[in-house]
N, C-alpha and C positions, 0 to 999 in steps of 0.2 A: 370086471376088475382088470387081465391084461393091461389093458389101455389106461387105463388112468392109471401103474405102477410104469407103466414105458413114459408118458407123460409127467408126473413128478421124474424123469430119472433124469430127463431131459430138460426139464424146467427149473430150474435154480432161485426165485423174489421177478420172474416172470421173467429174466438173461437163463437164451438158450444155451446149456451148455458145451453137447456140440453135437453134430448131425452126425448124424450111426456113418452114412459114409464114412466122413474122416475119423471119426474114433473107433469104426474097424483098421483104419491104413495107419492107423496111430500105433492099434497092436502087430500090422506085418510087417512095420518099419522094418528098410532095407531086408526086402523080402524077396523080391524083383529083380531080374534081371536088367542094369540099365542101362542096355547096350542103346534098342529105341524109344529115342523123346518124341514122342507129340506135338502140336501146335502151341494146343495153350501150358504145355510144362515149359516148355523152348520160354515162354513169352515171360511165363514168369518166374522161373529164372532170372532171365536177361534183368527183368523191371528188382525186382529184388535184388542185383547184385548193386544197383544204383539208391538202392533202400537198404543201406545199412544192413543190409538181406532178415527185412523181417517181414510177411506179411499175413495179413489180419484179415478174418473172417468178422465181415460188417454186416450190422443188421438192427433196425430203425426198432424193433419187433412189436409195430403196429401195420406198418405201411407194407413190410416189402417179403420178402424172401432174404435167408439171409446172402452173401455172394461177398469173395476175393476183394480185397484191395490192398493195394506194394505202395508205399508211399504216396503221392495226388490220384494212383492213376489203380479208379473206380468201373468195374467188368460186372460189371450192373445196368446195361443197355435192355435189356431185357430176360425174362423168367431160361431162354433156351442158355443164351450166355451164362450165366451166371453157371448156370447146372452144371454145361463146361467145365468152367473157370473152378468150380470146385471140384469136379473130375479129376481134370490134370491137377491143383491138389495134391490130392489123394494117392495120382500115381508116380508124385515126387515123390512124397514119404513114403510109398512102397518101395520106389529105389533106396532111397536112405538120402538122400541132397537137402532134403524138408525133418527140419522134428518139429512136435509140438513142444515149444513153451509152456505156455500156460494161458489155459479154457482153451480160448479163439484167436490166441497168438503164439502163430510160427516161425524160428527160424531158419535159416539156412546154417546146414553140419558139415566140415573141412571139406566136404565132400562135394559141398552142392556150394562150395564159393569155390572150387576148381571147375567143376562142371559152367559155371556162373558164367566165369571170365573166359571157358574156354566159348563160349555163347557169343560172348562179347567182342571176342576178339576177332572169333568169323566173321560176325555182323562189319564189324571193323577196314578188317580186309578185302571185305566183298565188298560192300559200299563205297569202298577209297577206289577200287577196279575202276566200276561203272561208272565215276565219272569221269 
C-alpha cells in the first residue's frame, strides 16, 4: 500500500511531477557550499546561460527515463548520462544556483546567473589563449 501512495504522489494524470532526488534538492535549496563545482554542474550552468536561464526535465512518459534538457541540449544519450546530469541539477539546486519554477521547469537564480557568466567568461578567456 505504501508503494501505491508513493506512486500516486509521483504521478499526476500520467505526468511525472518530480523525481525524488530533485524534490529533495528543492527542499534543501541553497544549503550546500558552492565552492566545488562538478563537471555536470558547470556544464548545466554554462548552457543555461545561453538558454535564458531555463532548465527542464524531459520525459516522454512511455519510452524513456527523465533527463535534463537545456535549450537544444538534451542529456539523454544513455541511462548513466541521464543520471549524472539529473544529479548535477540537484547539486546546483542545493547550492542555490537554480530554483524550481514549476514542476519540471527550473530557472537560474541571481547567484546562478553570476556563476554561469563567470564560467562562460572563463571558457572564452581560456579558449582564446589556446588558439
